[in-house]
C-alpha positions as CSV (number, residue, x, y, z in Angstrom):
1,M,162.4,146.4,111.9
2,S,160.8,145.7,115.2
3,D,158.1,143.1,116.1
4,C,155.5,146.0,116.2
5,S,155.2,146.4,112.5
6,I,152.2,147.5,110.5
7,N,151.9,143.9,109.2
8,N,151.7,142.5,112.7
9,M,149.0,145.1,113.6
10,V,146.9,144.2,110.6
11,D,147.3,140.5,111.3
12,T,146.3,140.9,114.9
13,T,143.3,143.0,114.0
14,I,142.1,140.5,111.5
15,E,142.5,137.6,113.9
16,K,140.5,139.5,116.6
17,I,137.7,140.1,114.1
18,K,137.7,136.5,113.1
19,S,137.3,135.4,116.7
20,L,134.3,137.7,117.1
21,V,132.4,136.7,114.0
22,D,131.7,133.1,113.2
23,V,128.8,131.2,111.6
24,N,127.0,131.0,115.0
25,T,126.8,134.8,115.0
26,I,124.9,134.9,111.7
27,I,122.7,131.8,112.3
28,G,122.0,131.8,116.0
29,E,121.4,128.9,118.3
30,T,118.0,127.2,118.0
31,I,115.4,128.1,120.7
32,K,112.9,125.3,121.4
33,L,109.5,126.1,122.8
34,D,107.3,123.8,124.9
35,D,104.8,123.3,122.0
36,G,107.6,121.9,119.7
37,T,108.2,125.1,117.8
38,A,111.8,125.9,117.0
39,I,113.0,129.5,116.5
40,I,116.3,130.2,114.7
41,P,117.6,133.8,114.8
42,V,119.3,135.2,111.7
43,S,121.6,138.2,111.9
44,K,123.5,140.5,109.5
45,V,127.1,141.1,110.4
46,S,129.2,144.0,109.1
47,Y,132.7,144.7,110.0
48,G,135.6,146.8,109.0
49,F,139.0,147.8,110.1
50,A,141.7,150.4,109.5
51,S,145.3,150.7,110.3
52,G,148.2,152.9,109.7
53,G,151.7,153.5,110.8
54,S,155.3,154.4,109.9
55,E,158.6,152.7,110.2
56,F,160.4,156.1,110.3
57,S,162.6,154.9,107.4
58,G,163.0,158.4,105.9
59,R,164.8,159.8,109.0
60,K,168.1,159.2,110.5
61,I,167.2,157.7,113.9
62,N,169.6,156.0,116.3
63,D,167.2,153.4,117.5
64,E,166.1,151.2,114.6
65,N,163.3,149.7,116.6
66,L,161.1,152.8,116.6
67,F,157.7,152.4,115.2
68,G,154.5,154.5,115.3
69,G,151.1,153.2,114.3
70,G,147.6,152.4,115.2
71,S,144.7,150.2,114.2
72,G,141.0,150.0,114.9
73,A,138.1,147.8,114.1
74,G,134.3,147.8,114.3
75,V,131.7,145.1,114.2
76,T,127.9,145.6,113.8
77,I,125.5,142.7,114.4
78,S,121.9,143.4,113.5
79,P,119.0,140.9,113.8
80,V,117.2,140.6,110.4
81,A,114.8,137.7,110.8
82,F,113.7,134.6,112.7
83,L,113.0,131.3,111.1
84,T,110.2,129.4,112.9
85,V,109.6,125.7,112.4
86,N,106.5,124.3,114.0
87,K,105.9,120.7,115.1
88,N,104.3,119.9,111.7
89,G,107.5,121.1,109.9
90,N,106.0,124.3,108.5
91,I,108.6,127.0,108.2
92,K,108.0,130.7,108.3
93,V,110.3,133.7,108.0
94,L,109.6,136.5,110.4
95,H,111.4,139.7,109.3
96,V,112.7,142.1,112.0
97,E,113.4,144.9,109.5
98,P,110.9,146.0,106.9
99,V,111.1,143.9,103.7
100,S,113.0,146.0,101.2
101,S,111.7,144.8,97.8
102,T,108.5,143.6,96.2
103,T,110.2,140.3,95.2
104,E,110.9,139.6,98.9
105,K,107.3,140.4,99.8
106,V,106.0,138.0,97.2
107,I,108.4,135.2,98.3
108,D,107.2,135.7,101.9
109,L,103.5,135.5,100.9
110,V,103.9,132.3,98.8
111,P,103.6,129.8,101.7
112,D,100.5,131.5,103.1
113,V,98.9,131.6,99.7
114,V,99.6,127.9,99.1
115,D,98.2,127.0,102.5
116,K,95.0,129.1,101.8
117,I,94.5,127.6,98.3
118,G,95.0,124.1,99.8
119,S,92.5,124.6,102.5
120,M,90.0,126.0,99.9
121,I,90.4,122.9,97.7
122,K,89.9,120.6,100.7
123,K,86.8,122.6,101.7
124,S,85.5,122.4,98.2
125,D,86.1,118.7,98.0
126,K,84.3,118.2,101.3
127,N,81.3,120.2,100.1
128,L,81.1,118.1,96.9
129,K,81.1,114.9,98.9
130,D,78.5,116.2,101.3
131,D,76.3,117.3,98.3
132,K,76.5,113.8,96.8
133,K,75.2,112.2,100.0
C-alpha cells in the first residue's frame, strides 16, 4: 500500500477543516466602539466532506503503489447574531436572520419588558412622592 491511501486523504481533509474552523470563527473578536459599547459577532458554521478511492486490490497489477481516489470538503460560515454590551453592562442580542420560533421571540423580548416595567415602577414611585409633597 502506498502513502496515498484513502485513510491519509480523509485524515488530511479533516486536519484542513480543523484549521479553518475554530472557536474564533463562531464567536468573533470583540469590536469596541468609542462610546464604550462592545459588539461580539456570532456565526453558524457548517461543514462536510466526502472522499473515495480504490487500492485496486481486485486486479493483478504490476505496480503495487497504484492508488486512485479523491476528496473534497466544504465550509459555510453564516452570521446569525451580534451581542451588544453597552457601558452600563446591558446586553442585547441582535439577530441577523429572522427569529425562527415563538420561544426565541419571547426570550428576546424579556429584557426590554423588564426595563419598561422597571421604568414604569420608578415613574410611579416618583409620582407618589410628588403627590405627598
